[in-house]
N, C-alpha and C positions, 0 to 999 in steps of 0.2 A: 256563717260569715266567711270562714276559711274556705269553705267549699266554693263559694262564688269567687273568691280571690284566685284560687287555683284554676277555676274555669277561665277567668279573665286572663291569667298568665298564659294558659294554654292557647287561648284565641290569639293573643298577641304573638306568641311564638310561632303558631301556625301561619299567621299573616306574614311574619318576617321571612319564614322559609319559602312561602309562596312567592314573595317579591324576589327573593334571591334566585329561585328557580326561573322566574320570568325573565330576570336580567340575563342569566346564563343562556337561556333559549333564544333571547332576542339581542344578544350582544352584537352580533353581526349587523343587524338592522340599525342598531344605535350608532355604530361606527360609520356605516354607509350614510346615514342621515347627517351625522356630524360633519363628514367630509364634504358632502354636497351643500350643506348649510353654511359652514364657515369658510369653505374654499373660495367661492366667487367673491365675497367681500374683500378677501385678502389679495387675490391676484387680479381682480377685475376682469376675469375671463371665466369661461365655462369650466367647471370641474365636475367630473362624474366618476362614480365607482359602481361597477356591476354588482359586486357582492363582497361580503367580508365574513370570514369564518375564523373566529378567534375563541379559544378556550379560556374562560375566566379562571380556571383552575391552574393551568400551566402558563398562561399568558402568551402562548404561541399560536400562530395561525397564519392565514394568508388573505391578501386582498386581490380580487380579480377584476380585470378589465378597467384599469384606471385610465382616465383621460384628463389631460390638462389642455384646455383650449387655447387658441391663439388670440392675442389682442385684436381689437378692431383695426382695420387697415392692412392686415396681412392676409395673403390669399390662401395659405395652407389651412386645412380644417382643424389641425391640432398642433400643439408644441411637443407634447409627450404622450405616447400611448404605451401601455405595458399590460401584458396579459396576467402576469403574476408578480406580486410583491409579498415577500415573506417578512413577518413581523414577530418580534419577541418583546413582550412588555413585562416589567416588574410589577406583578399584580398588586403588591402591597401599596404601591404608589398611586393606584387609581383613585383612592379616597383622600389623597393629600393634594396640596396646592401645586406640587411639582410632579408631573407624570414622567416616570423614567422609562425610556424605551431602550432595551439592551441592544437591539439590532433591527435595522431596516435593510433588507436585501432586495434590491431592484434588479430583477433578472430579465435581460433581453429587451430593454426599452427601445422603442422606435422614436428617435429624436428628429423633429422637422425643423430645420434651421433656415431662416429667411432674412436677408438684409433688406433694409429700406432706408435710403439716405445714409446718414452717419450712425444709424442704430440697427438693431435687429430685434426679432421677436422676444428673445430671452432677456435682453437688456431692458426692453419695454416692460416685461412682466416684473423684473426685479425692481424697476422704478415704481411700478404700481404698488408693490409690496412695501417699499420704503415709505411711500406716502401713507400706507395703512399703518405702519409702525409709528410714524410721526403722529398720526391721529390717535393711536392708542396711548402714546406717552402724554399727549395733551389731556386725554380722558382721565388718565391715572392721576394727573395733577389736580383735576377738578374733583374727582370722587373715586374712591376705591370700593365703594359699596355696591355699585350697580354694574352688572356684567355688560360687556359690549357685544356687538353682533359678530365679532371675530373670535370670541372666547378668550380675550386678552387677560382675563382674571386668572386663568390657568397658566402655569409655567411648564416648560417642557425641557427634558434632557434626553439627548440621543447619544448613546455611548458609541455606537458604530452605524455609519450610513454607508452602504456599499452598493455600487453600481457595476454590473458585469455584463458582458456580451451585448453591449449596446450598439446600435447602428444609427448613422446620421443620413437623413435624406435632405436634399437641398430644394429650395423653392424659389419662385420668382425669377429674376434675371440670372441668379446663380445657376439655376437649373438649365437655362438656355446656354450658358457659357460652358458648363461642365458636361452637359449631355448625359450619356449613359454612365459616366464616371461618378455621377452624384448619387447613384443608388448603392446603398450598403456600405458606405464609408464606416469603418470600425471606430467606435468611441473607446478611448483608453479607459481601463478600469479606474474607478474612483473609490477611495476609502477615506471618509472623514471620521474623526474621532472626537468624543467628548464635547459635542455641541451642547451649550447651555449648562455645562458642569461648573465652570468657574463663576458664572454670573447668571442672574435670573434672565431667562430668555422666553419670550412669548412664541406661540406657534408661528406667527408671521415672521418674527426675526429669524427663527430656525429655518423657515422656508427660504428666506432671502439668502442666508448663508449657503444653503445647499445649491440654490440656483446660480448664485454668483460663481461658485466653484465649477459647476457644470458649464456655465457660459464660457469661462476661461478655457476649459478643456475642449469644448466644441469649437470655439473660434480658432484655437491653436491648431486643432486637427484639420479643420477645413483650410486654413491658411497653408499648412504644410502640403496638403493634397493639391491645392491650387498652384503652389510653387513648383511641385513635381510635374504637374500637367503642363504648366507653362514651359518648363525645361524640355519636356518631351516634344511639345509642339514646335519649339524653337529648333530642335535637332531635325525634326521631320521636314521642315520647310526651308531649312538653311540653304541658301544658294539656289532655291527653286522658284519661289514666288514671294512677293511682299504681302500678298493678300492675307495669308495665314498669319503673318506677323501681327496684324491688327487683332486677331483672335487672342494671341498671347497678351497683347496690351490690354485687351478687355478683361481678361482673367486677372491680370496684375492690378487693374483699376478697381476691381471688386473689393480689394482689401486696403485701398487707400495708400498703397506703397509702391515705390518704384524699385525696391531692393530685390 
């Protein structure tokens, strides 16, 4: 009898080890699938990830070829593209209800910014996420037993979210107004801390916080560039022609301000 018990324990142990090895070998595929499965319902846009290489032992690794698509009605093919995102996860948290990410380092993202009426592509995505968050909260009030399509049953904490070496490209009417000036506008570095540390935060809520911050930095940067370009245009045409003055007015009008 003991012999069979030992054999049974051995089989179970071997199965656990096999599953653990399988998870380690396929962790990147699991992350890629999760990003592409949970991303679109949250943002209501296309979300793609080329590959993920994360070590379950160290919790560190990288995500490659990330793409956040633009909402419907905008002409540019994407809102954010990034070749490399470095990630560091607290591995012990992976089996808990709160996943703790020590750091997300977004290196050299290409930001495509496009205004449409009184809004822009990033504000539209943030509004989509807010609707998702509202839906999650309603779902939580109804039941906490069933998972939702956005993975809302899991909470997330991001200790450090860093964006460096980013560039902004402009689209639509802004591209027409700025011309060559719209290519390669530098995005100020961003460092957010302790997202989801003080209160339970779903992935959608964390995403909204990050994009809200980025939207402010992007809008502020583009506005400053617009004011500088307007100033330069004004100097160039002062006392020469009134025609170019309308170009300055057009740039000024892009931001809904006469200041």
